[in-house]
C-alpha positions as CSV (number, residue, x, y, z in Angstrom):
1,M,-15.2,-12.6,-8.0
2,A,-12.4,-10.7,-6.6
3,V,-11.3,-10.0,-3.4
4,L,-8.6,-8.3,-1.2
5,D,-7.9,-7.6,2.2
6,V,-7.4,-4.1,3.7
7,L,-4.8,-4.2,7.0
8,S,-4.5,-0.9,9.5
9,K,-2.0,-0.3,11.8
10,D,0.0,2.7,12.8
11,I,3.7,3.4,11.7
12,E,6.1,5.5,12.9
13,H,7.3,7.9,9.8
14,G,9.7,10.9,10.2
15,G,9.4,11.1,13.9
16,R,5.7,11.4,13.5
17,T,3.0,8.7,14.2
18,Y,0.1,7.6,10.9
19,R,-3.0,5.2,11.2
20,A,-2.1,3.6,7.7
21,S,-4.4,1.3,5.5
22,G,-2.8,-1.1,2.6
23,L,-4.2,-3.5,0.4
24,S,-2.9,-7.3,0.5
25,A,-3.8,-10.5,-1.5
26,V,-5.8,-8.6,-4.2
27,V,-6.9,-11.5,-6.6
28,T,-9.6,-11.7,-9.2
29,G,-11.0,-15.0,-10.2
30,A,-9.3,-15.8,-13.7
31,A,-13.0,-16.3,-15.2
32,H,-13.3,-12.8,-14.4
33,R,-10.3,-10.7,-15.4
34,G,-10.6,-8.2,-17.4
35,S,-13.7,-7.3,-16.7
36,G,-13.3,-4.4,-14.2
37,H,-14.5,-6.1,-10.9
38,G,-10.8,-5.9,-9.3
39,R,-10.7,-2.3,-10.4
40,Q,-13.6,-1.4,-9.1
41,L,-13.1,-3.5,-5.6
42,V,-9.3,-1.7,-5.4
43,A,-11.2,1.8,-5.8
44,A,-13.7,1.4,-3.3
45,A,-11.4,0.1,-0.9
46,R,-9.5,3.0,-1.5
47,E,-12.5,5.2,-1.0
48,V,-12.9,3.2,2.7
49,I,-9.5,3.5,3.9
50,A,-9.9,7.0,2.8
51,Q,-13.2,7.3,5.4
52,S,-12.0,5.0,7.9
53,G,-10.1,8.0,9.3
54,A,-6.1,6.6,7.9
55,D,-4.3,9.3,7.2
56,V,-2.2,7.0,4.4
57,G,-3.1,4.3,2.0
58,L,0.3,2.4,1.2
59,F,1.2,-1.1,-0.3
60,T,3.2,-2.7,-2.8
61,C,2.3,-4.2,-6.4
62,D,4.5,-5.9,-8.9
63,R,5.8,-3.3,-10.9
64,P,3.3,-4.7,-14.2
65,L,0.3,-4.1,-12.2
66,R,1.3,-0.2,-11.7
67,G,-1.4,0.8,-14.2
68,F,-3.8,-1.2,-12.6
69,Y,-3.8,0.5,-9.3
70,E,-3.4,4.3,-10.9
71,S,-6.2,3.7,-12.7
72,A,-8.4,2.6,-9.4
73,G,-6.8,5.8,-7.5
74,W,-4.1,5.4,-5.8
75,S,-0.2,7.2,-6.8
76,V,3.2,5.4,-6.9
77,L,4.9,7.1,-4.3
78,E,8.7,7.2,-6.7
79,G,11.8,6.1,-4.6
80,S,9.7,4.8,-1.7
81,V,10.3,1.5,-0.5
82,L,7.9,0.0,2.5
83,V,9.8,-2.3,4.7
84,G,8.1,-5.2,6.4
85,G,9.2,-8.5,8.2
86,T,10.3,-7.1,11.7
87,P,12.8,-4.7,12.9
88,D,15.4,-7.5,13.7
89,A,14.4,-9.5,10.6
90,P,13.4,-7.0,7.9
91,F,11.5,-7.7,4.9
92,P,12.5,-4.8,2.2
93,G,9.7,-4.4,-1.0
94,D,13.4,-3.8,-2.9
95,R,14.8,-7.0,-2.0
96,P,16.5,-8.8,-4.1
97,G,14.2,-10.9,-7.1
98,F,11.3,-8.6,-6.4
99,D,10.1,-6.1,-8.3
100,K,7.9,-3.7,-6.5
101,V,6.4,0.1,-6.6
102,T,5.3,1.5,-3.8
103,L,1.6,2.9,-4.3
104,A,0.0,5.5,-2.1
105,G,-3.2,7.6,-0.8
106,F,-2.9,10.6,1.5
107,F,-6.4,11.3,3.0
108,T,-5.7,13.9,6.1
109,D,-4.8,17.4,5.9
110,R,-1.4,16.4,7.8
111,A,-0.6,13.3,5.7
112,K,-1.4,15.8,2.7
113,R,1.1,18.5,4.6
114,D,3.3,15.8,5.0
115,A,3.5,13.6,1.7
116,E,7.2,14.4,0.4
117,A,8.5,12.9,3.9
118,F,7.2,9.8,2.1
119,R,8.5,10.2,-1.1
120,H,12.0,8.4,-2.0
121,S,12.2,7.1,1.4
122,R,12.2,3.6,3.6
123,I,8.9,3.0,5.2
124,A,8.9,0.7,7.8
125,L,5.7,-1.2,8.1
126,F,7.1,-4.0,10.4
127,P,3.9,-6.1,10.5
128,G,5.8,-9.2,11.6
129,E,6.4,-12.6,10.4
130,I,3.4,-14.1,9.0
131,D,2.1,-11.4,6.4
132,R,5.8,-10.2,5.8
133,L,5.1,-7.2,3.7
134,W,1.4,-5.7,5.1
């Protein structure tokens, strides 16, 4: 009915290294949309990430889906942009033609203390050329 990927890697931000995870390829079958399956899955993924030892959860979504992800427990990271791709070929979430917002969860005590460093910033994920944004 609904499916998503949880991707994880270490990232460096503000001179510190964090274990980060994020959502990718979130989709609910057309016949099942509006029945809560996607929201339930996204909320469950947030809990799995929180319990996995990840410091932070980070991903982008299309602006019209902001409320959907917030209703599943994620918070908008105002003014922040995830930068995918590679250092030589960056793929930022604010590139022309994109209308994305960045969502986050801060799970460890250290990440909660450092949360302000993520706000209004560019956050380099650099996952590579295949899944360019995560």
